[in-house]
C-alpha positions, 0 to 999 in steps of 0.5 A, spaced: 027 837 156 024 841 151 021 835 147 021 833 140 018 831 136 021 831 128 028 832 127 031 831 121 039 829 121 044 830 115 050 826 117 057 828 111 061 822 111 068 823 110 074 819 105 071 813 106 069 808 100 064 805 103 056 806 103 050 808 105 049 802 107 056 801 112 054 807 116 046 803 116 048 797 119 053 800 123 048 806 125 043 800 127 049 795 131 052 801 135 044 805 138 042 797 139 049 797 144 047 804 146 041 802 150 042 799 155 048 805 157 043 810 155 036 807 156 035 810 150 031 804 144 031 806 139 027 803 132 031 803 127 028 802 119 030 799 112 034 804 109 031 807 103 034 811 096 031 818 097 034 820 090 042 819 087 047 822 092 042 820 098 039 815 102 035 815 110 032 812 114 027 813 120 028 813 128 023 812 133 024 812 141 021 815 145 015 818 143 021 822 137 021 821 130 027 822 127 029 823 119 036 821 118 038 822 111 045 820 109 049 825 105 053 820 100 059 822 097 063 815 096 063 816 089 067 822 088 071 818 094 072 811 090 074 816 083 080 819 088 082 813 092 088 810 091 091 804 088 096 802 084 104 804 088 104 809 081 098 813 084 102 811 091 107 815 089 104 821 085 100 822 093 107 823 097 109 828 093 102 831 092 103 831 100 110 834 100 108 839 095 102 842 099 104 841 106 112 839 107 115 844 101 110 849 103 111 857 106 105 853 111 109 849 113 110 852 120 102 853 121 101 845 120 106 844 126 104 848 130 096 846 129 098 839 129 105 835 129 103 829 130 099 829 124 103 831 120 108 827 122 101 821 120 102 824 114 109 822 113 108 815 114 106 813 109 113 815 105 116 812 110 113 806 109 113 806 101 121 807 102 122 801 108 119 797 103 123 800 097 129 797 101 128 792 105 124 789 098 131 791 094 135 786 100 131 780 101 130 780 092 137 780 090 140 776 097 135 770 095 136 771 087 144 771 088 143 763 091 141 761 085 146 756 083 144 757 075 145 765 074 141 768 069 136 766 073 138 771 078 136 777 074 129 775 072 128 770 079 129 778 083 125 782 078 119 776 080 121 777 087 122 784 088 115 785 084 111 780 089 115 783 096 112 789 094 106 788 092 105 783 099 107 790 102 102 794 099 097 789 102 100 790 109 100 797 108 092 797 106 090 793 112 094 796 116 091 803 113 097 806 112 094 810 105 089 811 108 092 819 111 095 820 105 089 819 101 086 824 105 092 828 105 093 829 097 086 830 096 085 835 101 090 839 097 087 837 090 080 840 092 083 846 096 087 848 088 080 846 085 083 840 082 076 836 084 071 839 080 065 834 081 064 837 089 061 844 086 055 841 084 054 837 089 055 840 095 049 845 091 046 839 091 046 838 099 046 845 099 038 845 097 036 838 101 038 841 107 034 849 106 028 845 104 029 841 111 030 848 115 024 852 111 020 845 113 016 848 119 014 841 121 022 840 123 023 841 130 030 841 130 035 841 123 041 835 126 047 836 121 053 832 123 059 832 119 065 826 120 072 827 118 073 830 111 066 831 111 068 837 116 071 839 110 064 838 105 060 841 111 062 848 111 060 851 105 054 845 103 051 849 110 053 856 108 050 855 102 044 852 105 043 857 110 043 862 104 038 860 102 034 860 108 029 867 107 027 866 113 032 868 118 027 866 125 026 859 122 034 859 125 032 861 132 032 858 138 037 853 136 033 849 131 040 848 127 045 845 130 052 843 126 055 838 129 063 836 126 068 831 129 074 829 128 073 835 123 080 835 119 078 843 116 085 846 116 087 841 109 084 845 106 084 853 110 092 853 111 091 853 104 093 861 101 088 858 095 082 857 099 079 863 098 072 860 097 073 856 103 075 861 108 068 865 106 065 860 108 068 859 114 066 867 115 059 866 115 057 860 118 061 864 124 057 870 123 051 867 124 050 867 132 043 863 131 047 857 128 049 852 135 055 849 132 058 844 137 066 841 135 067 836 137 076 833 137 079 828 141 087 829 143 087 822 143 085 821 135 091 822 131 086 824 125 084 830 126 086 837 129 084 836 136 081 842 140 083 846 134 078 852 132 077 852 126 075 859 125 080 861 129 085 858 126 084 860 119 086 868 121 077 869 121 074 872 127 068 869 130 062 874 132 060 875 138 056 869 141 057 865 134 062 860 132 064 853 134 063 851 141 071 846 142 069 840 145 072 833 148 068 828 147 074 825 153 073 818 151 078 816 156 071 818 161 066 813 156 070 807 156 072 802 161 080 803 162 082 795 160 078 797 154 080 804 152 086 801 153 086 796 147 082 803 144 088 807 144 092 802 140 088 802 135 088 809 131 084 807 125 078 806 130 080 811 133 078 816 129 070 814 129 069 812 136 065 819 135 060 814 131 060 808 136 057 806 142 060 808 149 061 804 156 059 809 161 054 815 160 056 821 159 056 828 156 058 826 149 052 820 146 051 820 138 044 817 139 042 821 144 044 826 139 040 824 133 034 820 136 033 822 144 027 825 146 030 832 148 033 838 144 041 837 143 042 844 147 037 841 152 041 835 152 047 839 154 044 843 159 042 836 163 049 833 163 053 837 165 
């Protein structure tokens, strides 16, 4: 196994309003649990703010030091995190217009029918909430002996029931996917201008790490909607690397987890985005590992993000389509419970497992061996 003395890791989170402190705590807790599985004891340092949009912490394990840099865009997420029923209705209309009432509908149905149905779930939930709240409020109000009080009492009860259903929907993550679909559509249509300067900022950081000869390996990891952010970010970063020899020997590794890239790449307006995908797919020096699980209802499982949008990969380039095979990494009883927790399933890529296997998030980010060597040893 090729020894790594210094590794630079960049992590791009998904459409999640939780910031660096949440992910630092998650990494520290899960790495500790994983140590009993992979024997890798990772010392996780305190979190420090690197600049306005990034935080970092050090990982020390078996003589390897990895700098884990959390690229933060949760402030943008919070701006687009719908709260009231009015915003939710707006997101539903956006979803219907861009994913259902569109010539691209057949592409989405063919690519991932479960994901499209999941996008419809909030609309069904809202409709059922409306019907049930109307029925209950009118039924209860009609029982009041004072006819003059029936109408105002019914309105108050209706408002309370709708508020309760919204709280329940938030707790059950009903509107989470809806927010992702709506945000992706607005991004594809150029309605999220604040992303461009953030992507430029991230690209400069990644390019600087690649240009630094002290880094034996540079690993860029993106999860969920972060897999869409990483496409233009890394494409731009690679343009800023003047000496392409710095990409040789699989020194730069891109790992996309639970990707939902077609939410942008299928839009006809996403011309620049597709150009970025094409650029990465024509960089044979880049090692691109794409992990998706068929049991993850919030991703496009085992769908090639390059060829699915009509682009082609150059010889020996493009993503390696892989599955983490979660069912082999957990005890059957626990996995049965996890499968019912669809929100948790989407985050399993970042969590400790019960058994060792070819997929190990913590070995990839802190292990002593290069990722290319790790994969060879486990297959």
